[in-house]
C-alpha positions as CSV (number, residue, x, y, z in Angstrom):
1,X,30.6,-15.0,-24.3
2,X,28.1,-12.7,-22.6
3,X,24.6,-13.9,-21.7
4,X,21.5,-11.7,-21.3
5,X,20.5,-11.0,-17.8
6,X,17.7,-13.1,-16.4
7,X,14.2,-11.7,-15.8
8,X,15.0,-11.6,-12.0
9,X,18.2,-9.7,-12.7
10,X,16.3,-7.2,-14.8
11,X,13.7,-6.8,-12.1
12,X,16.5,-6.1,-9.6
13,X,17.8,-3.4,-11.9
14,X,14.4,-2.0,-12.6
15,X,13.4,-1.5,-9.0
16,X,16.9,-0.5,-7.8
17,X,16.2,3.1,-7.3
18,X,13.0,2.4,-5.3
19,X,14.7,-0.4,-3.3
20,X,17.8,1.7,-2.5
21,X,15.6,4.7,-1.5
22,X,13.4,2.6,0.7
23,X,16.3,0.7,2.3
24,X,18.1,4.0,2.8
25,X,15.1,5.6,4.5
26,X,14.7,2.6,6.8
27,X,18.3,2.3,7.7
28,X,18.9,2.4,11.4
29,X,15.2,2.4,12.3
30,X,15.2,-1.4,12.8
31,X,17.6,-1.1,15.8
32,X,15.4,1.5,17.5
33,X,12.5,0.6,19.8
34,X,9.2,0.5,17.8
35,X,7.5,3.3,19.7
36,X,5.1,5.8,18.0
37,X,8.0,8.1,16.9
38,X,9.8,5.3,15.2
39,X,6.6,4.0,13.6
40,X,6.0,7.6,12.3
41,X,9.5,7.6,10.8
42,X,8.9,4.2,9.1
43,X,5.6,5.4,7.7
44,X,7.2,8.6,6.3
45,X,10.0,6.5,4.8
46,X,7.5,4.3,3.0
47,X,5.6,7.4,1.6
48,X,8.9,8.9,0.5
49,X,9.6,5.7,-1.4
50,X,6.4,6.3,-3.6
51,X,4.5,3.4,-2.0
52,X,1.6,5.7,-1.3
53,X,0.0,6.7,2.0
54,X,-2.5,3.9,2.1
55,X,0.1,1.2,1.9
56,X,2.4,3.1,4.3
57,X,-0.4,3.4,6.9
58,X,-1.3,-0.3,6.6
59,X,2.3,-1.3,7.2
60,X,2.6,1.0,10.1
61,X,-0.5,-0.5,11.7
62,X,0.8,-4.0,11.2
63,X,4.2,-3.1,12.8
64,X,2.3,-1.6,15.7
65,X,0.4,-4.8,16.4
66,X,1.2,-6.6,19.6
67,X,2.2,-9.7,17.6
68,X,5.5,-8.1,16.9
69,X,8.4,-7.6,19.3
70,X,8.7,-4.0,20.4
71,X,12.4,-4.3,19.5
72,X,12.7,-5.4,15.9
73,X,15.7,-6.0,13.6
74,X,15.8,-4.3,10.2
75,X,15.3,-7.6,8.4
76,X,12.0,-8.1,10.4
77,X,10.8,-4.7,9.3
78,X,11.7,-5.3,5.7
79,X,9.9,-8.7,5.7
80,X,6.7,-7.1,7.0
81,X,7.0,-4.4,4.3
82,X,7.5,-7.2,1.7
83,X,4.5,-9.2,2.9
84,X,2.2,-6.2,2.8
85,X,3.4,-5.1,-0.6
86,X,2.8,-8.7,-1.9
87,X,-0.7,-8.6,-0.5
88,X,-1.4,-5.4,-2.5
89,X,0.2,-6.6,-5.7
90,X,-1.3,-10.1,-5.5
91,X,-4.8,-8.7,-5.9
92,X,-3.9,-7.0,-9.2
93,X,-1.3,-9.1,-10.9
94,X,-3.4,-10.5,-13.8
95,X,-1.8,-11.4,-17.1
96,X,-3.9,-10.6,-20.2
97,X,-6.2,-13.5,-21.1
98,X,-7.2,-13.9,-24.7
99,X,-10.6,-15.5,-24.4
100,X,-13.0,-13.5,-26.5
101,X,-15.5,-15.3,-28.7
102,X,-15.9,-14.6,-31.5
103,X,-12.4,-13.6,-32.2
104,X,-10.6,-11.2,-32.4
105,X,-10.2,-9.9,-28.9
106,X,-9.8,-6.1,-29.3
107,X,-7.3,-4.3,-27.0
108,X,-7.4,-0.5,-27.1
109,X,-4.0,0.7,-25.8
110,X,-4.0,4.2,-24.5
111,X,-1.5,6.5,-22.7
112,X,0.1,9.9,-23.0
113,X,2.7,10.5,-25.7
114,X,6.1,9.6,-24.4
115,X,4.9,6.9,-22.1
116,X,6.3,4.1,-24.2
117,X,2.9,3.2,-25.6
118,X,4.0,2.3,-29.2
119,X,6.9,0.2,-28.0
120,X,4.7,-1.5,-25.4
121,X,2.2,-2.5,-28.1
122,X,5.0,-4.3,-30.0
123,X,6.1,-6.0,-26.7
124,X,2.5,-7.1,-26.0
125,X,2.3,-8.5,-29.6
126,X,5.5,-10.4,-29.0
127,X,4.3,-11.7,-25.6
128,X,1.0,-12.9,-27.1
129,X,2.9,-14.5,-30.1
130,X,4.9,-16.5,-27.6
131,X,1.6,-17.9,-26.4
132,X,0.8,-19.0,-29.9
133,X,-1.8,-16.3,-30.5
134,X,-2.3,-14.7,-33.9
135,X,-1.8,-10.9,-33.5
136,X,-2.6,-7.9,-35.7
137,X,-2.0,-4.2,-35.0
138,X,-4.0,-1.1,-36.0
139,X,-2.5,2.4,-36.2
140,X,-5.4,4.3,-34.5
141,X,-3.1,7.2,-33.5
142,X,-3.5,9.1,-36.8
143,X,-2.6,12.4,-35.2
144,X,1.1,11.9,-35.6
145,X,2.8,10.5,-38.7
146,X,5.7,9.5,-36.5
147,X,3.5,7.2,-34.5
148,X,2.3,5.4,-37.6
149,X,5.9,5.1,-38.9
150,X,7.2,3.8,-35.5
151,X,4.4,1.3,-35.2
152,X,5.1,0.0,-38.8
153,X,8.8,-0.5,-37.9
154,X,7.8,-2.5,-34.8
155,X,5.2,-4.5,-36.7
156,X,7.9,-5.5,-39.3
157,X,10.3,-6.4,-36.5
158,X,7.8,-8.5,-34.6
159,X,6.4,-10.0,-37.9
160,X,2.7,-9.0,-37.6
161,X,0.4,-7.1,-40.0
162,X,-0.3,-3.4,-39.4
163,X,-3.6,-1.8,-40.6
164,X,-3.0,1.9,-41.1
165,X,-4.2,4.9,-43.0
166,X,-2.9,8.4,-43.7
167,X,-1.8,11.0,-41.1
168,X,-5.0,12.8,-39.9
169,X,-7.2,10.0,-41.2
170,X,-10.3,8.7,-39.5
171,X,-9.1,6.5,-36.6
172,X,-12.5,4.8,-36.2
173,X,-12.5,3.8,-39.9
174,X,-9.0,2.3,-39.6
175,X,-10.1,0.3,-36.6
176,X,-13.3,-0.9,-38.4
177,X,-11.1,-2.1,-41.3
178,X,-8.7,-3.8,-38.9
179,X,-11.4,-5.7,-37.2
180,X,-12.8,-6.8,-40.5
181,X,-9.4,-8.0,-41.7
182,X,-8.6,-9.7,-38.4
183,X,-11.9,-11.5,-38.5
184,X,-11.4,-12.7,-42.0
185,X,-7.9,-14.0,-41.2
186,X,-8.9,-15.7,-37.9
187,X,-6.6,-13.4,-35.8
188,X,-6.9,-13.9,-32.0
189,X,-5.9,-10.5,-30.8
190,X,-6.1,-7.0,-32.4
191,X,-4.1,-4.4,-30.6
192,X,-5.1,-0.8,-31.4
193,X,-2.9,2.2,-30.9
194,X,-4.8,5.3,-30.0
195,X,-4.0,9.0,-29.8
196,X,-2.1,10.0,-26.7
197,X,-2.8,13.7,-26.5
198,X,-4.4,14.9,-23.3
199,X,-4.2,18.6,-24.0
200,X,-7.7,18.5,-25.2
201,X,-9.5,15.9,-23.2
202,X,-12.8,16.5,-25.0
203,X,-11.3,15.8,-28.4
204,X,-9.6,12.6,-27.2
205,X,-12.8,11.5,-25.5
206,X,-14.9,12.1,-28.7
207,X,-12.4,10.1,-30.8
208,X,-12.3,7.2,-28.3
209,X,-16.1,7.2,-28.1
210,X,-16.4,7.1,-31.9
211,X,-14.0,4.1,-32.0
212,X,-16.1,2.4,-29.3
213,X,-19.3,3.0,-31.2
214,X,-17.8,1.5,-34.4
215,X,-16.4,-1.5,-32.5
216,X,-19.8,-2.0,-30.7
217,X,-21.6,-2.2,-34.0
218,X,-19.3,-5.1,-35.0
219,X,-19.3,-6.8,-31.6
220,X,-21.2,-5.4,-28.5
221,X,-18.5,-6.8,-26.2
222,X,-15.7,-4.9,-28.0
223,X,-13.3,-3.4,-27.0
224,X,-12.6,-6.3,-24.7
225,X,-9.7,-4.5,-23.0
226,X,-8.7,-0.8,-22.5
227,X,-5.1,-0.9,-21.4
228,X,-3.3,2.2,-20.0
229,X,0.4,2.4,-20.5
230,X,2.2,4.2,-17.6
231,X,5.7,5.5,-17.4
232,X,7.2,4.5,-14.1
233,X,9.8,7.3,-14.2
234,X,7.0,9.9,-13.7
235,X,6.3,8.7,-10.2
236,X,3.1,10.1,-8.6
237,X,2.2,11.8,-11.9
238,X,1.3,8.3,-13.2
239,X,-1.5,8.2,-10.6
240,X,-3.1,11.3,-12.0
241,X,-3.0,9.8,-15.5
242,X,-5.0,6.8,-14.2
243,X,-7.5,9.2,-12.8
244,X,-7.9,11.1,-16.1
245,X,-7.9,8.1,-18.4
246,X,-10.4,6.2,-16.3
247,X,-12.8,9.1,-16.8
248,X,-11.9,9.6,-20.5
249,X,-11.5,6.0,-21.7
250,X,-12.9,3.5,-19.1
251,X,-9.5,1.8,-18.4
252,X,-9.7,-1.9,-17.6
253,X,-6.1,-2.6,-16.9
254,X,-2.6,-1.2,-16.7
255,X,0.9,-1.9,-18.0
256,X,3.8,-0.2,-16.2
257,X,6.8,0.6,-18.4
258,X,10.3,2.1,-18.1
259,X,11.1,0.3,-14.8
260,X,14.8,0.9,-15.2
261,X,17.4,2.3,-12.8
262,X,15.8,5.7,-12.9
263,X,12.3,4.6,-12.2
264,X,10.2,5.4,-9.2
265,X,8.9,1.8,-9.1
266,X,7.1,2.2,-5.8
267,X,4.3,3.9,-7.7
268,X,3.4,0.4,-9.0
269,X,2.3,-0.4,-5.4
270,X,0.5,3.0,-5.0
271,X,-1.4,2.4,-8.2
272,X,-2.4,-1.1,-7.1
273,X,-3.6,0.1,-3.7
274,X,-5.5,3.2,-4.9
275,X,-7.2,1.9,-8.0
276,X,-7.2,-1.9,-7.8
277,X,-7.0,-2.2,-11.6
278,X,-5.4,-5.3,-13.0
279,X,-1.7,-4.8,-13.8
280,X,-1.2,-7.1,-16.8
281,X,2.6,-6.7,-17.2
282,X,5.6,-4.6,-16.4
283,X,8.5,-3.5,-18.7
284,X,12.0,-3.4,-17.4
285,X,14.0,-2.5,-20.4
286,X,14.1,-1.7,-24.1
287,X,14.3,-5.2,-25.6
288,X,11.3,-6.9,-27.2
289,X,11.1,-9.5,-24.4
290,X,11.4,-7.0,-21.6
291,X,7.7,-6.9,-20.9
292,X,6.3,-9.7,-18.8
293,X,3.6,-10.5,-16.2
294,X,5.1,-10.4,-12.7
295,X,5.3,-12.5,-9.6
296,X,3.9,-10.3,-6.7
297,X,6.1,-12.0,-4.1
298,X,9.3,-11.6,-6.1
299,X,8.7,-7.9,-6.8
300,X,7.7,-7.2,-3.2
301,X,10.9,-8.8,-1.8
302,X,13.0,-6.8,-4.3
303,X,11.3,-3.5,-3.4
304,X,11.7,-4.2,0.3
305,X,15.4,-5.1,-0.2
306,X,14.9,-8.5,1.6
307,X,17.4,-10.5,-0.5
308,X,20.4,-8.4,0.2
309,X,20.0,-8.9,4.0
310,X,19.6,-12.7,3.5
311,X,22.8,-13.0,1.4
């Protein structure tokens, strides 16, 4: 009888490409003297692993401190890498808190088409249901009929109500109706899908602004969260998406998806370092329970490949 892999095993698989790349780039450097040339090579190896130049520079500076032996084993280097990654991630690892009053707490979910946005909404709904919150979804991406249909399929699977309208309908009107219905039913969290097209930033900005105005009329504190879904397989491109969506939509937090064997998971660290936005959860697979908040220490040690040297 087969058993599902544990969350830790899924994390190992999700960050495998990043860890293998980092470990491969660092291989042999730990047996060399930590002179300036070797430190430069280590810094380049960290950047090549998508951890970002700021994190790489900080790790280099730490290794260059007099507190370390000038001859350092590979495990020692990896432990320092893990410690510095953990420091970066610990500042941003913040699960979503449902604390709005009056209810519902409104979460706008944004992201480019193809980022896994719709699936992530379903996984977020499931995660909140596990915490005994009542959840409702709103199909605010009226631009694509496929998005509405896909969200309906997931809503049925998770067992939550979806408020939707016709393709091409008024997204703000649908969100207004959803808030009204969620309020009447005592729902804790309303998760709103939004259009993911960035080809016309002005159009998207106008639509999101209209949704915000409608929500603000109902509750000035709403939307309470603007969550950007990022696809980890896009690597550094994910950073430019944060830049654009911060400007367009006022992002308050991130969810990183598609952390599978092909992902460039180091970008999780680069995003944390560069933007400091809360990272509410990470997705490591396609199953409904594959999205979870994360432990910064656990993820840092996996990325740095510490465990395999301690076996």
